[in-house]
C-alpha positions in Angstrom: 13.9 -3.9 -1.5 10.4 -5.3 -1.3 8.7 -2.6 0.7 8.4 -4.8 3.8 9.2 -1.9 6.1 6.0 -0.2 4.7 3.5 -1.1 7.4 0.6 1.3 7.7 -0.6 -0.5 10.9 2.7 -0.2 12.7 2.7 2.5 15.5 6.4 3.1 14.7 5.6 3.7 11.0 2.6 5.9 11.7 4.8 8.0 14.1 7.6 8.5 11.5 7.0 7.1 8.0 9.6 9.3 6.4 12.7 7.1 6.6 10.7 4.3 5.0 9.5 6.6 2.2 13.0 7.8 1.6 14.1 4.2 0.9 11.0 3.4 -1.1 11.5 6.4 -3.4 15.0 5.2 -4.2 14.7 1.4 -4.2 11.0 0.5 -4.7 8.9 3.5 -5.9 6.2 1.2 -7.2 5.5 -2.1 -5.5 2.6 -4.4 -4.7 1.8 -4.5 -0.9 0.1 -7.9 -0.3 -1.5 -7.1 3.1 -3.5 -4.2 1.6 -3.7 -5.5 -2.0 -2.5 -2.1 -3.2 0.2 -0.8 -5.4 2.2 1.7 -3.3 3.4 4.7 -5.3 5.9 7.0 -3.5 7.6 9.5 -5.9 6.2 13.0 -6.5 6.4 12.7 -10.2 4.3 9.5 -10.3 1.7 10.7 -7.7 1.3 14.0 -9.4 0.7 12.4 -12.8 -1.7 9.7 -11.5 -3.9 12.3 -9.7 -4.5 13.9 -13.1 -4.8 10.6 -15.0 -8.4 9.9 -16.1 -7.5 6.2 -16.4 -7.8 6.1 -12.6 -10.8 6.9 -10.5 -12.1 7.2 -6.9 -14.7 4.6 -8.0 -15.3 2.1 -10.7 -19.0 1.6 -10.3 -19.8 4.1 -13.1 -18.2 1.5 -15.4 -18.7 -1.9 -13.9 -20.2 -3.9 -11.1 -18.1 -5.1 -8.2 -18.1 -8.6 -9.8 -17.2 -7.3 -13.3 -14.3 -5.4 -11.8 -13.0 -8.4 -9.9 -14.0 -7.2 -6.5 -16.1 -8.7 -3.7 -19.5 -7.0 -3.3 -19.8 -5.1 0.0 -21.7 -6.6 2.9 -25.4 -5.6 2.9 -25.2 -4.1 6.3 -22.8 -1.4 4.9 -25.4 -0.1 2.5 -26.4 3.0 4.5 -22.7 4.0 4.8 -22.0 3.6 1.1 -25.3 5.2 0.0 -24.3 8.3 2.0 -20.6 8.4 0.9 -21.4 7.8 -2.8 -23.9 10.7 -2.9 -20.9 13.0 -2.3 -18.7 14.2 -5.1 -15.5 12.7 -3.6 -16.6 9.2 -4.6 -18.0 10.1 -8.0 -16.4 10.3 -11.5 -17.5 12.4 -14.5 -20.0 13.1 -15.8 -21.8 12.9 -12.5 -18.9 14.4 -10.6 -18.7 17.3 -13.0 -22.4 18.1 -12.6 -22.3 17.9 -8.8 -19.1 19.9 -8.4 -20.5 22.6 -10.7 -23.7 22.8 -8.6 -22.0 22.8 -5.2 -19.5 25.4 -6.4 -22.4 27.8 -7.1 -23.2 27.7 -3.4 -19.7 27.2 -1.9 -18.2 30.3 -3.4 -14.9 32.1 -2.7 -16.7 35.2 -1.4 -18.8 33.0 1.0 -15.7 31.4 2.3 -13.8 34.7 2.7 -16.9 36.1 4.4 -16.4 33.5 7.1 -13.0 35.0 8.1 -14.3 37.3 10.8 -16.2 34.4 12.4 -13.1 32.2 12.2 -11.0 34.9 13.7 -13.4 35.5 16.5 -13.7 31.8 17.3 -9.9 31.3 17.1 -9.3 34.2 19.5 -11.9 32.9 22.0 -10.5 29.4 22.0 -6.9 30.6 22.3 -7.9 33.0 25.1 -9.6 30.1 27.0 -6.5 27.9 26.7 -4.3 30.8 27.9 -6.5 31.5 30.9 -6.4 27.9 31.9 -2.6 28.0 31.7 -2.6 25.4 28.9 -4.2 22.0 28.3 -4.9 19.7 25.3 -4.5 22.0 22.3 -6.3 19.5 20.1 -9.4 19.0 22.3 -9.6 22.7 23.3 -8.6 24.5 20.1 -8.1 22.3 17.1 -11.3 20.3 17.4 -13.9 23.0 18.3 -12.8 25.5 15.6 -13.5 23.7 12.4 -16.6 21.9 13.7 -18.1 25.2 14.7 -17.1 26.9 11.5 -18.6 24.1 9.4 -21.7 24.0 11.6 -22.0 27.8 11.3 -21.6 27.6 7.5 -24.1 24.8 7.1 -26.6 26.4 9.5 -26.6 23.7 12.1 -28.3 25.0 15.3 -25.9 25.6 18.2 -27.6 23.0 20.4 -27.0 20.3 17.8 -23.4 21.0 17.2 -22.0 18.5 19.8 -23.4 15.7 17.6 -21.2 16.5 14.7 -17.8 15.6 15.9 -18.7 12.1 17.1 -20.6 11.4 13.8 -17.7 12.6 11.7 -15.1 10.6 13.7 -17.2 7.4 13.5 -17.8 7.7 9.7 -14.2 8.5 9.0 -13.1 5.3 10.8 -14.2 3.4 7.6 -11.5 5.2 5.6 -8.7 3.3 7.4 -7.2 0.3 5.8 -9.2 -3.0 6.4 -11.3 -1.6 9.3 -12.5 -4.2 11.8 -16.2 -5.2 12.0 -17.0 -3.1 15.0 -15.6 0.0 13.3 -17.7 -0.7 10.2 -20.9 -1.1 12.2 -20.2 2.1 14.2 -19.7 3.9 10.9 -23.0 2.6 9.6 -24.9 3.8 12.7 -23.3 7.2 12.5 -24.0 7.5 8.7 -27.7 6.6 9.3 -28.1 9.1 12.2 -26.3 11.9 10.4 -28.3 11.3 7.2 -31.6 11.4 9.1 -30.6 14.5 10.9 -29.5 16.4 7.7 -32.5 15.2 5.8 -34.8 16.8 8.3 -32.8 20.0 8.5 -32.7 20.3 4.7 -36.4 19.9 4.4 -36.9 22.6 7.1 -34.5 25.0 5.1 -36.4 24.4 1.9 -39.6 25.5 3.7 -38.0 28.2 5.8 -34.9 29.5 4.0 -32.0 31.1 5.9 -28.6 32.6 5.1 -26.7 29.4 5.3 -25.1 26.8 3.0 -27.8 24.1 3.5 -30.4 26.7 2.3 -28.1 27.6 -0.6 -27.6 24.0 -1.6 -31.3 23.3 -1.3 -32.1 26.1 -3.7 -29.2 26.1 -6.1 -30.2 25.7 -9.7 -28.1 25.6 -12.9 -29.9 25.4 -16.3 -32.9 23.8 -14.6 -30.7 21.3 -12.8 -30.6 21.0 -9.0 -29.1 18.8 -6.3 -31.2 15.8 -5.3 -31.8 15.5 -1.6 -29.4 12.6 -1.3 -26.7 14.7 -3.1 -27.3 17.6 -0.8 -26.9 15.3 2.2 -23.8 13.6 0.8 -22.3 17.0 0.1 -22.9 18.3 3.7 -21.4 15.1 5.2 -18.3 15.4 2.9 -17.8 19.0 3.9 -17.9 18.1 7.5 -15.7 15.0 7.3 -13.1 16.4 4.8 -13.1 19.9 6.3 -13.1 18.8 9.9 -11.0 15.7 10.4 -8.2 16.9 8.2 -8.1 20.4 9.7 -8.0 19.1 13.3 -5.1 16.8 12.5 -3.3 19.4 10.5 -3.4 21.8 13.5 -2.0 19.2 15.9 0.6 17.9 13.4 1.6 21.5 12.6 2.2 22.5 16.2 4.1 19.3 16.9 6.3 20.1 13.9 6.9 23.6 15.3 7.8 22.2 18.8 10.3 19.8 17.2 11.8 22.7 15.3 12.2 25.4 17.9 14.3 27.6 15.6 11.5 27.9 13.1 9.0 28.4 15.9 11.1 31.4 17.1 11.1 32.8 13.5 7.3 32.6 13.4 7.0 34.3 16.8 9.3 37.1 15.7 7.6 37.6 12.3 3.9 36.8 12.2 3.9 37.8 8.5 5.3 34.3 7.9 2.0 32.7 8.8 0.7 32.2 5.2 3.9 30.5 4.0 4.2 28.7 7.3 0.7 27.2 6.8 1.8 25.8 3.4 5.1 24.4 4.8 3.4 22.8 7.8 0.9 21.2 5.5 3.7 19.8 3.4 6.1 18.8 6.2 3.7 16.4 8.1 0.5 16.0 6.2 -2.6 14.8 8.0 -3.8 13.0 4.8 -0.7 11.0 3.9 -2.3 8.6 1.5 -5.1 8.6 -1.1 -6.4 5.6 -3.0 -7.5 5.3 -6.6 -8.9 2.4 -8.8 -7.1 1.6 -12.0 -9.8 1.8 -14.7 -7.5 0.9 -17.6 -4.1 -0.8 -17.7 -1.3 1.7 -16.8 2.5 1.6 -16.5 4.1 3.5 -13.7 7.9 3.8 -13.3 8.3 0.9 -15.8 5.9 -1.3 -13.7 2.7 -2.5 -15.4 -0.4 -2.2 -13.2 -3.5 -3.9 -14.6 -7.1 -2.7 -14.7 -9.0 -3.6 -11.5 -6.0 -2.8 -9.2 -6.0 -0.3 -6.5 -3.1 2.2 -6.0 -2.1 3.9 -2.8 -0.7 7.3 -3.6 1.6 8.4 -0.9 1.1 12.1 -0.5 3.4 12.3 2.6 6.2 10.7 0.6 5.7 12.9 -2.5 5.8 16.0 -0.2 9.3 15.0 0.9 10.7 14.1 -2.5 14.1 15.7 -3.0 13.5 15.8 -6.7 11.0 18.6 -6.1 11.8 20.1 -2.7 15.2 21.3 -1.7 16.3 19.8 1.6 12.8 18.2 2.0 13.3 17.0 5.6 14.0 20.5 6.8 11.1 22.6 8.1 11.4 26.0 6.3 8.5 28.3 7.1 9.5 30.7 4.3 9.7 27.9 1.7 8.8 29.3 -1.8 7.8 27.8 -4.1 6.0 25.0 -2.3 4.1 22.8 -4.7 2.9 20.3 -2.0 0.0 18.1 -3.0 -1.7 17.9 0.4 -5.0 19.1 -1.1 -4.7 16.7 -4.0 -4.7 17.6 -7.7 -6.9 17.2 -10.8 -10.7 17.0 -10.7 -10.8 15.9 -7.1 -8.7 18.9 -5.8 -10.1 19.8 -2.4 -13.0 22.2 -2.7 -12.5 23.3 0.9 -8.8 24.1 0.6 -9.4 27.9 0.8 -11.4 27.4 4.0 -8.8 25.1 5.5 -6.1 27.7 4.8 -8.1 30.5 6.6 -8.8 28.3 9.6 -5.2 27.2 10.0 -3.8 30.8 9.5 -6.3 32.3 12.0 -5.7 29.5 14.6 -1.9 29.7 14.4 -2.1 33.5 14.6 -4.4 33.6 17.6 -2.3 31.1 19.6 0.9 33.0 18.8 -0.7 36.2 20.0 -2.4 34.8 23.1 0.3 32.4 24.1 3.6 33.7 22.8 5.6 31.4 25.1 3.5 28.3 24.2 5.5 25.1 24.8 5.0 21.4 25.0 4.2 19.9 28.4 4.0 16.2 27.5 5.3 14.0 24.7 2.3 13.3 22.3 1.2 9.9 21.0 -0.2 9.2 17.6 -3.6 7.8 16.9 -3.4 4.3 15.3 -4.7 5.3 11.9 -2.5 6.1 8.9 -5.0 7.2 6.3 -6.2 10.0 8.6 -3.0 10.7 10.6 -3.0 12.8 13.7 -2.2 13.0 17.4 -4.3 11.7 20.2 -3.6 14.8 22.2 -1.1 17.7 22.4 -0.6 19.0 25.9 0.8 22.5 26.1 1.5 25.2 28.7 2.8 28.7 28.8 
């Protein structure tokens, strides 16, 4: 087994990568994939360990230049994109990451997130009611997309009139996270990064002068032992919150409903017993994750599953495969909405564990609940198609009726 069936650009693989992962876990759990120049890691035990291993990092630039690390420098035209992304904590390593996460956590608190629940519930009910009144439509465009973007915009303090700007900016920036993005996608991401940065910079300066009860104001004024966020860090944090909290939640909602439609027995269980929603959210996140793969750089030589991986390599940690590993999950290819325990790794692990996981869980639970109440006979009206990307995996549309 050489892993040749692992093809993250193949529509067939994107639509159903799980048979390939099943073979990889058995025959080739660690292998080098030449087209992406990555070591592909597919077993839960290995992915779990590597997410916590400080010999790997999201970046290497805190230790070496591109050239010193054996990598090609990025094209100059990409500088606005990378300047923005590297100002957010996801692409940082300690001690800078530790400092930034501590500061952001002071503003992005559990009470603040829980305080958003009434707003999330109201928006979910409004969106579900609108879809029901129309007799159906595209669940992704009409429910899954508007909910998280409006929640993040509300949380940040983005004026209502400006909110339509956010979704296109987010989608264009996230195009860069796919494997080997083409030139036009890169240039589109740069344009979006520049426009979004300029917009947030102006908004942050307004909030510093005229504070309001929103997250941008809180981030602009957070202080810890005399330390505070720089303006670039504040902007990078806001962009990260939108991109990570928005793209993943949209795709998770669509993937989750598609999983339910393909497992009508479990959908009926959920309709009959809405108290299952919390465990259903966890199971749907495990069963068909919208973030199937995360990358890390190898900062020191490591050995994984008996395979030596040298410093300077990049690993592709297959979350989707780990979440279906029979060594951890009983009957992993079965959707079980009451599955407990459910140690899925959809939100990551270690120092980069998703800061927005509690918010995502609330959004998903309220969205599922509202649709179950408003459209109890919700059903699929057309077979969906997958978007071409694998790193951010989701459906193009999900047409439903009732």
